[in-house]
C-alpha positions in Angstrom: 1.7 41.3 11.0 4.7 42.2 13.1 4.4 38.9 15.0 4.3 36.9 11.8 7.4 38.7 10.5 9.3 38.0 13.8 8.2 34.3 13.6 9.5 34.0 10.0 12.8 35.5 10.9 13.3 33.2 13.9 12.2 30.2 12.0 14.6 30.9 9.1 17.4 31.6 11.5 16.8 28.3 13.4 17.0 26.1 10.3 19.9 27.8 8.6 22.2 24.8 9.4 19.6 22.1 8.5 19.8 20.5 5.1 17.8 17.8 3.3 18.7 14.4 4.6 18.8 15.6 8.2 16.1 14.4 10.6 13.6 16.8 12.1 10.7 15.9 14.4 7.2 17.2 14.0 4.4 17.4 16.6 0.7 17.6 15.4 -1.6 19.1 18.0 -4.6 21.2 18.7 -5.3 24.2 20.9 -8.3 25.5 22.9 -11.5 23.7 21.8 -9.8 22.3 18.6 -12.3 23.9 16.3 -9.6 25.9 14.5 -7.9 22.7 13.5 -4.5 21.3 12.9 -1.3 22.9 14.4 2.3 21.7 13.9 5.5 22.3 15.8 9.0 21.1 15.0 12.2 20.2 17.0 15.7 19.1 16.3 16.4 17.5 19.6 13.1 16.4 21.0 13.3 19.0 23.8 12.6 22.4 22.3 9.5 22.6 20.1 8.6 25.6 18.0 5.3 26.3 16.3 5.1 26.4 12.5 3.0 28.8 10.5 3.3 31.4 13.2 1.1 29.2 15.5 -1.8 29.4 13.1 -3.9 26.4 12.0 -3.0 24.4 8.8 -6.4 22.9 8.4 -9.9 23.7 9.7 -12.2 20.7 10.5 -15.4 20.2 8.4 -16.6 16.7 9.4 -18.3 15.2 12.4 -21.2 16.4 14.6 -19.1 18.9 16.4 -16.6 19.6 13.7 -13.6 19.2 16.0 -10.0 18.3 15.2 -8.8 16.9 18.5 -5.9 14.4 18.8 -4.6 14.7 15.2 -2.5 11.7 14.4 -0.2 11.8 11.4 1.7 9.0 9.7 3.9 9.3 6.6 3.5 6.6 4.0 6.4 5.0 2.2 5.5 7.1 -0.9 5.8 10.3 1.2 2.0 11.0 1.6 0.9 12.1 5.1 -2.2 10.5 6.3 -4.1 12.0 9.3 -7.0 10.9 11.5 -8.6 12.8 14.4 -11.4 13.0 16.9 -14.3 14.8 15.2 -16.8 14.9 18.0 -17.3 14.1 21.7 -20.1 11.7 21.0 -19.9 10.3 17.5 -19.3 6.9 15.7 -16.9 8.3 13.1 -13.4 9.7 13.0 -12.0 12.3 10.6 -9.5 11.6 7.8 -7.5 13.6 5.3 -4.2 13.3 3.5 -1.5 15.6 2.2 1.8 15.6 0.3 3.3 18.6 2.1 1.3 19.1 5.3 0.1 22.4 3.9 -2.4 21.4 1.1 -4.9 18.8 2.3 -7.4 16.5 0.6 -11.1 16.7 1.1 -11.9 15.7 4.6 -13.8 12.4 5.0 -15.6 10.5 7.8 -14.4 7.0 8.4 -17.5 5.1 9.9 -15.4 3.0 12.3 -18.2 2.3 14.9 -21.4 2.6 12.8 -21.9 -1.1 13.3 -22.4 -0.4 17.0 -25.6 1.7 17.5 -24.9 2.0 21.2 -21.3 3.2 20.9 -20.8 6.4 22.9 -17.7 7.8 21.2 -14.6 7.4 19.1 -11.8 9.1 20.9 -8.1 9.8 20.1 -7.6 7.7 17.0 -4.0 6.8 16.2 -2.3 5.7 13.0 0.5 3.1 12.9 2.0 1.7 9.7 3.1 -2.0 9.9 6.0 -2.3 7.5 6.0 -6.1 7.4 2.4 -6.3 6.1 2.3 -2.9 4.5 -0.9 -2.2 6.4 -2.1 0.8 8.3 -3.7 0.2 11.7 -6.2 2.8 13.0 -7.1 2.3 16.7 -9.1 4.4 19.1 -11.1 4.3 22.4 -14.8 3.6 22.5 -17.3 3.1 25.3 -20.2 0.7 24.5 -22.5 0.6 27.5 -22.8 -2.8 29.2 -20.2 -4.4 26.9 -17.5 -4.9 29.5 -17.2 -5.6 33.2 -17.8 -2.3 35.0 -14.9 -0.6 36.9 -15.4 1.7 39.8 -15.9 5.2 38.5 -16.6 8.7 39.8 -20.0 10.2 39.4 -18.8 12.5 36.7 -17.5 9.6 34.6 -20.3 7.1 35.3 -21.0 4.9 32.3 -17.7 5.5 30.6 -15.8 2.3 30.3 -13.4 2.5 27.4 -11.6 -0.2 25.4 -9.4 0.2 22.3 -10.8 -0.9 18.9 -9.2 -0.9 15.5 -9.5 -1.3 11.7 -6.9 -1.8 9.1 -6.5 -0.4 5.6 -4.0 -0.3 2.8 -5.4 2.6 0.9 -7.8 4.5 3.2 -10.6 3.6 0.8 -11.5 0.1 2.1 -11.3 -0.9 5.7 -11.4 -4.2 7.7 -14.3 -4.9 10.0 -14.0 -3.1 13.4 -12.5 -5.4 16.1 -11.2 -5.3 19.6 -7.5 -4.2 19.8 -6.8 -3.9 23.5 -9.0 -5.2 26.3 -7.4 -4.9 29.7 -9.1 -5.0 33.1 -9.3 -1.3 33.3 -10.9 1.6 31.4 -8.3 2.5 28.8 -7.9 5.4 26.3 -5.1 7.2 24.4 -3.1 4.3 23.0 0.0 5.2 21.0 2.6 2.9 19.4 6.3 3.4 18.6 8.8 0.9 17.1 11.9 0.3 19.1 14.8 0.7 16.6 17.2 -1.5 18.7 15.0 -4.3 20.0 12.8 -4.2 16.8 9.6 -4.7 18.8 6.7 -2.4 19.4 5.9 -0.3 22.5 2.4 0.8 23.2 1.7 3.6 25.7 -1.8 3.7 27.1 -3.7 5.7 29.7 -5.4 4.0 32.7 -8.6 6.0 32.8 -10.0 4.4 36.0 -11.4 7.2 38.2 -12.3 5.6 41.6 -9.7 5.6 43.0 -8.2 7.7 40.2 -5.4 6.3 38.2 -5.2 8.8 35.3 -1.6 7.7 34.5 0.4 6.3 31.6 1.6 2.7 31.3 3.4 0.6 28.6 3.1 -2.9 27.1 5.2 -4.5 24.3 4.8 -7.0 21.5 7.0 -8.3 18.7 4.2 -8.5 16.2 1.2 -6.1 16.1 -1.0 -8.9 14.5 -0.6 -10.9 17.7 -1.8 -8.0 19.8 -0.4 -6.5 23.0 -0.3 -8.2 26.4 -3.0 -6.7 28.6 -0.7 -6.9 31.6 0.9 -3.5 31.6 3.7 -1.8 33.4 3.5 0.2 36.6 2.8 3.9 35.9 5.6 5.7 34.0 4.2 9.1 35.0 4.1 10.7 38.4 1.5 12.0 40.9 -0.4 14.1 38.4 -3.1 13.4 35.8 -1.6 12.6 32.4 -3.1 11.8 29.0 -2.5 11.9 25.3 0.9 10.1 25.2 3.1 10.7 22.2 6.2 8.4 22.1 9.3 9.2 20.1 12.8 7.7 19.8 15.5 10.4 19.4 18.5 8.2 18.8 18.5 5.6 21.6 16.5 7.9 23.9 12.7 7.2 24.2 10.6 10.2 25.0 6.9 10.1 25.9 5.3 13.5 25.8 1.9 14.0 27.4 -0.7 16.5 28.4 -0.7 17.4 32.1 -4.3 18.5 31.5 -5.2 19.4 35.1 -2.1 21.6 35.3 -2.7 23.1 31.9 0.9 22.3 30.8 2.8 19.7 28.8 5.1 17.2 30.3 7.5 14.4 29.3 9.2 11.3 30.6 12.4 9.8 29.2 13.9 6.3 29.1 17.6 5.7 28.4 17.3 1.9 28.4 14.5 1.4 25.9 11.6 1.5 28.2 12.9 -0.3 31.3 13.2 2.7 33.6 11.8 6.2 33.3 12.6 9.7 34.5 10.5 12.8 34.4 12.0 15.5 32.2 9.1 17.9 32.1 11.3 20.8 33.3 13.6 20.2 30.3 11.1 20.4 27.5 9.4 23.5 26.0 6.3 23.6 23.8 4.2 26.2 22.1 1.7 28.0 24.3 -1.6 26.2 24.6 -0.5 22.9 23.0 -2.9 20.0 23.5 -2.2 16.4 22.7 -1.5 14.9 19.3 1.3 12.8 17.8 5.0 13.2 17.1 6.9 11.8 14.2 10.3 12.1 12.4 10.6 13.6 8.9 13.3 14.5 6.5 14.4 18.1 7.0 13.3 18.8 3.4 9.7 18.7 4.6 10.3 21.6 6.9 12.4 23.5 4.4 9.5 23.3 1.9 7.0 24.5 4.5 8.7 27.8 5.3 9.6 28.8 1.8 
């Protein structure tokens, strides 16, 4: 109880000078094995992140074989509704879905059967949401391995048989969905795709993880397109992360500065790289960011400060 009171005092103190109309950034994430569900943190500058709700979960998972809530991806609709998808199991052909008006009270959780048309599909990992304004369409994309579907890449013994590609569906209402199709098919095993719109160049940047394991890559790279319906070039950049294993990229523009946050999962800590020239060059700023203890990857997005003010009242 004492810790909750301290958290409430610090949270109220930290937002005293924030008013509706200001921009605040939210990070959706999981901790531990993800079975306790959705966690949220907020930031004003993209560097210092503070857990909401005293670090407690906002939503406990109920769907999927393993009832997990890994990689929660949240997108706010034009009408203000928050839509969320997540990884519900290590080996399943569905992903989880729920919606909320305030990030506190959530709809009934549902399973979206994104890979049920592929009986041999091994998994549906790290689904991400992106809203395409021009077509008023939501894109849901994720990583799946279908044994024998793609040219094999050299793998370690522990990852033998895993050769991921990014698939997708589209929807306008989260009730009906397009047929599942290939979204990104490079010449390497790829997971953890995440998209951000460049506010200056007005194109889209996608960050992906090269998952090749022999020799190990395990790094983040970027590719760009002017129109999501045309897809992204499969020729990607050189690694934007350093000599460590990184996954779960979460890209965010704070003004003209582009951050990509990621899980240094072997080091059991979170990191970040930053670009001051809209993705041309990168610098590691992991020592400049702070996150709640135990944070694991999710997504980051901007909201009006009124969303945060309502959450702590």
